[in-house]
N, C-alpha and C positions, 0 to 999 in steps of 0.2 A: 123453348117454349114460353109463349107470353103468359105471366101470372096475372091474377086479378086479386091484388091485396086485400080490397074491401071484404072479400069473402072471409078473411081471417079475423076481422073484428066485428062484422055485421052480425054473426050469430051470438055474439056475447053483449050485444049492445043493450042498454038500458035506458029507462026513463030519465034517471039521474045524469047518465051520460049526455043524453039529448039536451037537458036543460043546460049542462056546461058548454056544450058546442053551440048551443043558441046564444048564450051571453058572449063566448069568445069570437063568435062569427060577426056578431054586431060591432063589438068592441074593435076588431081587425078592420072593419070597414070603415069606421071612425077614423083610425090611424091611416088608412090607405087613401082616403080623399084628398087631404092636402099633400101627402107625399107623391101620389100619383099625378096630381097637377103639376107638382113642381118637377118632377122627373121627365114629364112629357116636354115641358118647356127646355128642359136640358138636352133633351134629344131634338129640339127643333121642331116639335110636333104641336098640333093642336091640343089644348089641356084635356079634352075628353078622352083622346086616344090613351092616355095613361090609365084612366079608370077601366077602359075596355080592357086593358090587358090585366089588370087585378081580377075584374069579373069573369073573364073567359079563361085565362090562364089557371085560375083556382079550380074551375070546373075539370080542365083537362087533366091537371094533377091528381084531383081527388079520385078519379076513375082508376089511375094505375100506380099512383105513389105508394112507396112502402112506409113513408114516414107519417106519424100520426099528428104531428104538430107543425111540420114545414109549410110556411106561407109563401106563395108564388105571387110574383108582381114584378114591375120594373124595379131595376136597382140603379144605383147612382153611377157605377162604373159602366154598365152596359148601355145606359141612357146616354153618357157622353160618347162612348165608342161609336154607337149608332149615329149620333148627331154629328159628330165630326167626320166620320166616314162617308155616310149618306150624303152630307152637304156637297161634296166634290163631285159625288156621283149624278146629283140632281142638278147641277148647274145653275142653282138658284131659283128653280121652278119648286114653289111649295106643295103643288099637287103631286109632281113626280117624287119629291122627298117622301111624302107619306107613302105612296105607291112602293117605293124602294125599301122602306123601313118594314112595310107589311110583308114584302117579298122576302125579306131577310128573316123573318119569323118562320116562313115555310122554309127556308133554306136551313135554318137551325134544326127544325123538325126532321128534315131529310138527313142531315148530319148525325142527329142522334140515332136514327133508326139504323144507319149503316154502322155506327159505332157499336150499337146493341148487338147487331147481327155478327159483327166481327169481335165481340166480346172485348171492346176497348176500354172498360172500366178502369184500367190501369192509368187511364189519363188522370186520374185524381193524384197520381204519384209523380207527374210530369212537372209540377212546380213545387218546389221545397217550401217548408214553412218559412226558412230564412228568406228565401227570394220572395215570397208572398208579402211578408212584412215591408219590403221595400217598394213592391208593386203597388200595394195599398197606399202607402205613405205619398208615393208619386200621383197616384189617382185622386187621394184627397186634396192634395195642392192644386192640381189642375183644376178639378172640379170647383173648389172654393174661388179660385181666379176667375172661372167663367160666371160666378154669381155676384162677384163684387160690384160690377157695374150697375147690377138692378138694385142693390143695396145703396148706393151712393146717388142713385138716379142720375148716371151719365150713360152715353152711348156704348162706351166700352169698344170691343172690336180685337182683331188679332187672330191668327191661326195656330200660334203655339205660345208656351208659357212666356217667353221673353218679349214677344210682341204684345202680349196682353198686359204684362207689367208696365212696360214702357208707355203704351196708351192710356193706361188707368192712371199712371202718374201724371201724365199731362192733363188729364180731365178732372184731377181732384179738385182744382180751384172752381169748377163748375159745378160741385156737388149741390144737389137739391136738399136743403136742410130738413125739410118736412119728411121727404122720403127716407133719409138716413135716420131720422129720429124714430120713424114708424118701424124701419127695419131693425134697429138696435133694441127698441122695445120688445119687438116679437122675439129676438134672440134671448133677451133676457128672461122673458116668460117661459119660453121652451126650455132653457137650462135650469130654471127654478121648478119648473113643473115635472122635469125628468128627475130630480133630485127629491123632491117632496112628494110628488104623486105619480110614481112611475108606471102604475097600473091604469091611470086615466088617460083618455084620449086628448091630451093637452094641445097636441098639434090642431085638432079640429077646433078646440075653444079658441085658439089664436086666429085662425081662419076667420072665425065668426066675428071676433072682436075687431080684426082688420077691416072687415066688410062694414061693420057698424061705424067705425071710424070714418071711412071714406064716405058713406052716406051722410052720417050726421053732421060732419065739419065740411062738406063738400071739398074734399081733398083732390078731387080730379081737377078742379080749377087752380089748384095750387101745384100743379105738376106732377101729381102723384100717378104714375103709370098702372093701369090695372089690367086684369086678364082680358076682359071683354066677353062679349055675348058666348055662351056655350050652348050648341044645339040640344035641345031637349030630345029625349028618346033613346031607345036601346040601338045598338049598332046593327047595320046590315050584314048578312051572312052571305059571303060568296068568295070566289078566287080572285086574286089580283089581276089586273089587266096586263101586266109585265110578265114575261117568262124569264128563266134562269139566264137564257142565252142573251137577253136584251140588256143585261147590265153586267158590265165588267168589273170583277173583284168581289162579286157577291159571296162566293164561297169562302174566301180568305176571312172575309168579315164574319161570316156565320161560324166559321171554325173558332175564331178568336172568341166569339160570343159562347160558344159551347164550351170551350176549355174554361173559360172564367165563370160561366154559370154552374158547371158541374162541380168545380172545385169548391165555389162558394156554398152550392146547394148541399153537397154531400157532407161538407164539415158540419153546417149547421143541423142537418138531420142526424149525423151521428152524435153529436154532442147531447141533444136532447133524447134521443133513442137510449142512450146510456143512462141518462137521468131517471128515465122511466122503465128502464128494464126490458127493452124489447131491441129486436136486431132490425137494421136498414139492409136492404139487398142493393148492392152498389150498381150492379148491372141492370136491375129494374128501374133504379132511379135514371138512367139513361133513357130508357122507354118513357118514363113519366114526364121527363123534361121535354121530350119530343111531343107528347100528347099535348102538353101545357102550351107550347108554341104553335102547335098546329091550330089549337082552338083560338089563341090569340090572332094568329094570322087570318082564320076565317072571319073574324069581327074586325079586322082592319087595324089590329094593334100591332105592336112592335115586339122584339125578344123579350121574354120574361125569365126569370129565375128564381130559386128559393134564396132569401137572404136571411142573415143572422137577426137583424133588427126587427123585421117584421114577424119572423118566427118566434122571437122572444115576447113580442107582445101577445101573439096568439097563444102560446104556451102560458103566459103569466095570467091571461084571462080564463084559463081553464080548459083549453082544447083538448079533447081526449081522442078524437078521430079526424079525418079529413072531412067529415061533415061540416065542420066549423068552416070551410073553404066554401061550401054551398050555401051556407047562411049568409056568409060575407058577400057572395056574389049576388045573393037575392036581395040583401040590402043595398048594393051598390045599384042594381037595376032600379029598385024603387027611387033611388035618389036622382038617377039619370030621368026617369020619367016625370018627377015632380018637384026636384029642388034644385035645378040647374039655374033659374032665374038670378037668385041672390049672388051666385059665383061670379056674375059679370063685374061686380065691384069689389072683387079680391086684388089687393094690391100685389103687385109683382115683387116688392120689397119683402112682403111677408112670405111669399115662395122661396125667395132667396134665403132668407132667415131659416126656413124649414131644411132646405138643402144644407146649408153651412152647418146646422147643428147635427144633421144626420152624418155627414162626411168627417165630421172632427174626429170621431173615433177612429177613423182609417189611418190617422196620422199618429203612430205610436212611437214617439221618441225614447220612450224607456225601453221599448223592445230593441229599438235599433241601438241604443247605448248598451244594453246587456249583450247583444251580438258583438259588438266592438270587444267587450271585455272578455267574453267566452271563447270566441272563434274568429279571427281576423279573415279567414277564408269566407265564412258565412257572411260577415259584415260586408265584404267586397262584393259578393254576388247581390246582396240586397241593395247596396249602392249602385250597382250597375242597372238593377231592374228600375230604382227610383229615377236614376237619370234618363233611362231609356223613355219612360213615360213622360218624363218633363220635356225631353228634348224632341221626341218623334210622336207622342200621342199615344192613347190608351190601347189601339189595336196592336200597332207596332211594339208598344211597350209589354203588353202581354205575351206576345210571340218571343220577344227578347228575353222576357223572364223566364220562359220555358227553356230557351237557349242557355240562359244562365244556369239553371237548374242542371241541365244535361252536362254542360262543361264542368261545373263544380263536382259533380259525381265522376266524371271521367279524370278530372285532376286528382281527386282523393284515391280513385282506384289505381292511378298510374304511380303513386308515391307510397306505397304501402310500407309499414314500419318492419324492418327486418330485425328480428330479436336475435342476438348471439347469446347462446346458452351456456350457464355454468351450473353446477351442482349445488343445491341448497345444502348446507352443511349438515352432515349426519343423515341424510336422507337419500331416497332413490329419485327425488323430484328435482326438475330442472327449470330454471327460469332466466328471465333476461337480465344480462349482467349490467346493462345500462341503467336499469331502474333499481337493481339490486347489487351494488358493487361488492357486497359481502359474499355473493355466490362464487364458488371455487371454480376456476377454469379446470377443464377436463383435460388431463395430460395426454398430449400428442392427438388431440381431436378438436376439431373446429366444428361445432354444431350450431345451426342457424335455423330459424323458424319464420318464414313469410307470414306475416299476420293479415293475410287476404287472400283471396282466390288468385291463382296464378294465371293471367291472361295476357293477351297481346299487348295491352296498354301499360303493363307493369313489370313484364318478364325481365326486359332489359335492365331496368332499374334495380331489380332484385340481384341480377347476376353482377352488376357493377358493385353494389354494396358487398357482396362476398369476395370479388376479385380484389377490392380495396383492402379487405380485411387480411387476405392471404399476402398481399403485396407488402402489408406493414411489416410482416416477418418478426413479430415480438416474441414468438416462440416456435420451436419446431413442431410441425404438423404431419402427422402420418395418415390421417383419416378426416374426410369432411363428411358430415351427416346433416342431411336436409329432413328436418321434421315438418311434415306437411299436415299436422294435426289442426292446424288454423286454417287451412286452404281447401273449403268444402267443395270447390269446383276448379277445374283447370281445362284450358283450351290447348289446341295443338301447338300454339307458340310457347305456353308455359313448358309443356313436354319437351319441345325441342331446345328450350334454354337449359333444361336439366341435362340434355344431351351435350350440349356446348360446354356446361360446367364439367360434365365428365371428361370431355376432351382436354379441358383446361387443366383440370388437376392430375389427370394421367400423364401430361407432359411434365408435371413437375414430380412424379413418381408418388402421387398421393392418391389413395383411395377414396371412392364415393359410396355412401349407403343412403338410402331413403327409408324413412320411418313414419308411421302415423297417417299414411295415406288412406282415404276413405275409398269405398267400393268403386264408385265409377272412375275416380282418379286413378286407381290401381289399374282398372281396365284399360284405360287410355295408356297409361305408361308401358304396359305390357304390350299393347298392339304397336307401340312406337319403337319396341325392342330395348327399352329401358332395363327390363329385369335381368336380362342376361348380362348386361354391362355392370351392374351394381350388386351382383350377388342375391338376386331375388328381391321381390317386394311382397312382404307377407303382413298380414294384419296383426299377427301375434307377436311381431318383433319390436321390442320398445328400444327407446334411446338408451335407457340404462343398461339394457343387455348388449346393445353394440358397443357402447363405451366400456364396458367390462371386458368385452372380448378384445378391445384395441388396448387394454390395459389403463384405461382411464379411471381406473378406481383409487389409484395410489394417491391421489390428491386429498382423499377423505382423512379427516382428522382421526 
């Protein structure tokens, strides 16, 4: 059933909340203008298209979104993904580039609807936090390299990271010093403003200063490249001239956008929902993301998403409901109608500075170093995602990141720890002898506990671990006990592994017992015929009882 989240907060809406949303909406618009212009350039689109995305995407989200602070608009990673992918599809035709980018927003809306119907909000689990760290770092580096030519005033070029670095290095001697000085000053002001005035629209102020510098000092004549004329007026509403069948690869691009947009958006929404004491509906967010992209597509924009940086601006400015997004949209509409003229003199070096400072937070070297210290597996997965983005691009990188997450999950599941148990001295408790060497071995009994569900990916490894311990022959064994208390689920391969273990120990005249199995696991083992082979599988039989029956209490002090 389609929910209508505004019904939950409109009934309690107050004049005080309206004032807060009014201020936050205007503040968000002030933040959005320079960022939207910069991200549109990153996507290879006319600058006003970025503003269309903020204006219309916010309206679409406000109707169906369950977050009260999430801000919707173009993001750096999606902008680069769209720009890089659509460039190849458009064949160098700017008009077709815009049409395909708009069509992608419609495809994103359709994918979101299908995911909502199929209850695929589990997508948020598809990329682990560790892999996301590597992906973000790779995206940050890639995006930064695309902006360096504008910062130095050189042509740039290249289709991948290596080509961009090589070309940029060769063009550095031709740097325009005025452009570089302007861009460096913009970066310094943005960083200073973020530290000293975090709630102020510093980016908008830097844009105004950049325009004033170009106008007052005639910097166009000194080689400073500017944005150029931006058509005034609101976007036209309509459907794209292209159909999905007209563009090869449109749905893989849309799927990559949805995956990235949903993960980033739901993460930001949840963090601020926890701060303000309400819940976010993950499934509803799929529908809201689809609605935002549908509205963006109808206005000729490209895919939008919820982002942490713009949401933080919205929340710090006092947003208490999605009405702040409607205020932001109204403010942007006013700017499009009456204030586009001065933007023609906006230096591209200033836009590059805005993008560079925005993506700097994506490259978290401390988090990567911490991963290396805490978990080598997580670090390798993050490194794979980072390298994938750098070598193959954003779209292939996000898909590789998802694959890396799944492979990491399978790798961990395939190698569960198998604890060989001993009695804690003076108790009826049993623990891992590897972690606690002072635990006493159970006389004549080899007890083991797989510390994971027994599945097809790990059953053989568990069997190998038990076989190796039996082959070691360090003490006589009369009974093997499998403690399944740490195995919440089991598939048919796990059950058949236990049958194989029974045959193995029976050939050595050793018995097998199973304890600690949970309800559904017991049901599976009984259907597989294990109960008759191991003397029953009952919930009230404990390891201590089985060990005592086997004479394994003699080792107690």
